[in-house]
Each structure stands twice: as C-alpha cells, then as structure tokens.
C-alpha positions as CSV (number, residue, x, y, z in Angstrom):
1,M,78.2,103.2,104.2
2,V,78.5,104.8,107.8
3,R,80.6,108.1,108.1
4,R,81.6,109.5,111.5
5,I,84.6,111.4,112.8
6,Q,87.2,109.1,114.2
7,H,90.9,109.5,115.5
8,Y,93.8,107.2,114.8
9,L,96.9,107.9,116.6
10,G,96.1,111.8,116.4
11,A,94.9,111.7,113.0
12,A,91.1,112.9,112.3
13,G,89.2,111.0,109.9
14,K,85.9,109.6,108.7
15,F,84.9,106.2,110.0
16,V,83.6,104.2,106.8
17,E,82.1,101.0,106.5
18,F,82.0,99.0,103.1
19,P,79.8,95.9,102.4
20,K,81.5,93.1,100.6
21,Q,82.2,93.6,96.9
22,R,82.3,97.4,97.2
23,T,84.8,99.5,95.3
24,I,86.6,101.9,97.5
25,F,88.5,103.8,94.6
26,T,89.1,102.8,91.0
27,Q,92.4,102.8,89.2
28,G,92.8,106.5,87.6
29,D,90.5,108.0,90.2
30,S,91.7,111.3,91.7
31,A,93.9,110.3,94.7
32,D,93.0,112.7,97.8
33,S,92.5,110.4,100.9
34,V,94.3,107.5,102.6
35,F,92.4,104.6,104.2
36,Y,93.6,103.0,107.2
37,I,91.7,99.5,107.5
38,K,90.5,98.5,111.1
39,D,88.9,95.2,109.9
40,G,88.2,93.3,106.7
41,V,89.9,92.4,103.4
42,V,90.5,94.6,100.4
43,K,91.8,93.3,97.0
44,R,94.1,95.6,95.1
45,S,94.2,95.1,91.3
46,L,95.4,96.5,87.9
47,T,93.5,96.4,84.7
48,N,95.3,96.7,81.4
49,E,94.0,98.2,78.1
50,A,92.5,94.8,77.0
51,G,90.4,94.6,80.2
52,K,92.5,91.8,81.9
53,E,92.8,92.1,85.6
54,A,95.7,91.3,87.8
55,V,95.4,91.1,91.6
56,I,98.6,92.6,93.1
57,A,97.9,92.5,96.8
58,L,95.5,91.9,99.4
59,S,95.2,94.3,102.4
60,T,93.8,93.6,105.9
61,A,93.6,95.2,109.2
62,G,96.4,97.2,110.1
63,D,97.3,98.3,106.5
64,F,96.9,101.6,104.6
65,L,95.4,102.2,101.2
66,G,96.0,105.0,98.9
67,E,98.9,106.2,100.7
68,G,100.6,107.1,97.4
69,C,98.5,110.4,97.3
70,I,101.0,111.9,99.8
71,S,103.8,111.6,97.3
72,D,104.8,114.4,95.1
73,G,103.1,114.3,91.8
74,A,100.6,111.5,92.7
75,S,97.3,112.6,91.5
76,A,95.6,109.3,90.7
77,H,95.3,106.0,92.0
78,M,97.5,103.3,90.4
79,A,95.2,100.5,91.3
80,T,91.5,99.5,92.1
81,A,90.6,98.8,95.7
82,T,87.6,96.2,96.2
83,T,86.4,94.7,99.4
84,M,86.5,90.8,99.7
85,A,84.6,90.9,103.1
86,P,82.8,93.7,104.9
87,T,85.4,96.1,105.8
88,T,85.6,99.2,108.3
89,A,88.2,101.8,107.7
90,V,89.3,105.5,108.8
91,E,89.5,107.7,105.7
92,I,91.8,110.4,106.2
93,T,92.3,113.3,103.8
94,K,95.7,114.1,102.2
95,G,96.0,117.3,103.9
96,E,95.3,115.7,107.4
97,M,97.8,112.7,106.6
98,I,100.6,115.4,105.8
99,R,99.9,117.4,108.9
100,V,99.9,114.4,111.4
101,L,103.0,113.1,109.8
102,H,104.7,116.2,110.6
103,E,103.2,116.7,114.0
104,Q,102.7,113.3,115.6
105,K,105.7,111.3,116.1
106,E,103.9,108.1,117.1
107,F,101.7,108.2,113.9
108,A,104.9,108.9,111.8
109,D,106.8,106.1,113.2
110,R,103.9,103.7,112.8
111,F,103.3,104.8,109.2
112,I,107.2,104.7,108.2
113,S,107.2,101.1,109.8
114,Y,104.3,100.1,107.7
115,M,105.7,101.5,104.5
116,L,109.1,99.6,105.2
117,K,107.5,96.3,105.9
118,R,105.4,96.9,102.8
119,N,108.4,97.5,100.6
120,V,110.0,94.2,102.1
121,R,106.8,92.5,101.3
122,I,106.7,93.8,97.5
123,E,110.2,92.3,97.4
124,A,109.5,89.0,98.9
125,D,106.4,88.8,96.5
126,L,108.8,89.6,93.5
127,V,111.1,86.8,94.7
128,D,108.0,84.5,95.2
129,Q,106.8,84.9,91.7
130,L,110.3,84.6,90.2
131,F,111.7,81.7,92.0
132,N,109.2,79.6,94.1
133,S,107.0,76.8,93.1
134,T,103.2,77.2,92.8
135,E,102.9,75.1,96.2
136,K,105.0,77.4,98.0
137,R,103.5,80.5,96.5
138,L,99.9,79.1,97.5
139,A,101.3,78.4,101.1
140,R,102.6,81.7,101.6
141,A,99.5,83.5,100.3
142,L,97.4,81.6,102.6
143,L,99.7,82.4,105.6
144,L,99.6,86.0,104.8
145,L,95.8,86.0,104.5
146,A,95.6,84.4,107.9
147,R,98.2,86.8,109.5
148,Y,100.1,83.6,110.4
149,G,98.7,82.8,113.9
150,K,100.2,80.5,116.4
151,E,101.1,76.9,116.3
152,G,98.2,74.6,117.1
153,Q,96.0,77.5,116.9
154,P,94.4,77.8,113.5
155,K,93.9,81.4,112.3
156,P,90.6,81.9,110.3
157,I,90.8,84.1,107.0
158,A,88.4,86.8,107.3
159,A,87.0,86.7,103.9
160,K,85.6,83.8,101.8
161,I,88.4,83.3,99.1
162,S,87.5,81.4,96.1
163,Q,90.0,79.2,94.6
164,E,89.7,81.4,91.5
165,R,90.9,84.2,93.6
166,L,93.7,82.2,94.9
167,A,94.8,81.3,91.5
168,E,94.9,85.1,90.5
169,L,97.1,85.7,93.5
170,V,99.7,83.2,92.8
171,V,99.4,83.2,89.1
172,T,98.4,79.8,88.3
173,T,95.3,77.8,87.5
174,R,92.2,77.0,89.6
175,S,92.7,73.3,89.1
176,R,96.4,73.5,90.4
177,V,95.3,75.5,93.4
178,N,92.5,72.7,93.9
179,V,95.2,70.0,93.9
180,F,97.5,71.7,96.6
181,M,94.4,72.8,98.8
182,N,93.3,69.1,99.0
183,K,97.0,68.3,99.8
184,F,97.2,70.9,102.7
185,R,93.9,69.8,104.1
186,E,95.1,66.0,104.1
187,L,98.3,67.1,105.7
188,G,96.3,69.1,108.4
189,F,97.9,72.4,107.4
190,I,94.4,73.9,106.8
191,H,90.9,72.8,107.7
192,Y,87.4,74.0,107.2
193,N,85.2,74.9,110.0
194,G,82.6,77.5,108.9
195,G,85.3,78.8,107.0
196,L,88.9,78.3,106.0
197,Q,91.4,78.1,108.8
198,V,95.2,78.0,108.5
199,H,97.6,76.4,110.8
200,S,101.2,78.1,111.1
201,S,102.5,74.6,110.4
202,L,102.0,75.5,106.9
203,L,105.2,77.3,107.1
204,N,106.9,74.0,106.6
205,V,106.0,74.1,103.0
206,V,107.2,77.7,102.6
207,L,110.7,76.9,104.5
208,H,111.2,73.5,102.9
209,D,113.7,73.5,100.1
C-alpha cells in the first residue's frame, strides 16, 4: 500500500493504493478517517451475529467512505469496506475533514452534493428492494456499477463482479441472476469483451412498467 501526501480540493490527505480483496476498514473499527475514492470499486457490507454477510452498497470513483466519522457520537464504522478491484484513494483524517468543510467552500459544496445524492440513492435502493422485480433490480445494479455511460457506447464495469456478488446485491439467487444476464446479453444490453460492458439501453428494463 503506497502512501504519500496529496490534496483534494484543499484537503490534505494520504494517497493510498489497495489491491483487490483488501479490507480498508472493518465493521466496529474505530472511525477516524474519510476516504475519497479516485479509482476502483469498494464493497460495503454488514455482518450479523450469526456471521451472515449482506452487501449494502458498492462505491466507485468520486465516492467517499467512512464519512460518518465526522458526525457527533460516531466512533466506529457501521460497515466493512473491501476492495473488489485495485483501488486508489485519498485518506483524510477526521480533523482535516472537519477543517476543510469549514474553510473550503468548494470542498464543502462538493461534499454536501455527494451526501444529498447518496441519500437519494439510499431511498431509491429501498424502493428498489420493496417494489421492483428481480430483473429491474439487477438492471439497475449493473447500470450503477457501470456509471451509466452513453447510448451506443458500452461502459465497462471496473471490477470483475461474479454472479454470486450480483445475487447478494439484488437479494436473489445466482441462478436467477444467470437467467437475466443471459437475457440481457441476447437483447444486446450487455456484452463481454475482455470484461462485462453495459449499454445505457439497459435503462429500458428499469423504466419499463
């Protein structure tokens, strides 16, 4: 893991590199830093007392991790963060994060915008789980992983996501994921070319009643 000082919109932090399948922090760990992801994919998961793991989110470039540490009374991470692809990030201490939020308007504006979008995403995830079919949930998960892209220009997914992981994300079985992935490929919504690539035409599945 490489560490060197780097700045992001006025915030000084350590540049860190994580290989695939590296734990950045663990549920219950002391929360004293925020990570800004520059590249890669990070899985956030919760584990219950019986040891069962549930994937609650995937974070990619432009996302923050561990931002809850700046809230009052937050002393421990609520989830475990694990890389699903080689990941680079800027690690910003809690104190530095609070300082720049007070002193750097551009940074504060970006962070507030991110948090608002994340809250909208959480609400959308809840609606997705409560009301949408497995097919729609899978399509939405793939689009989010690919960060959408433009029509006619397939967007590759940064990490190799197994069907087992996709099943965890959309709360279904691997066999169901396999059925819909084959369907999406036959319809031209996705294809494999050195990795999974997603066309924004997959939006048709999400938007179709």
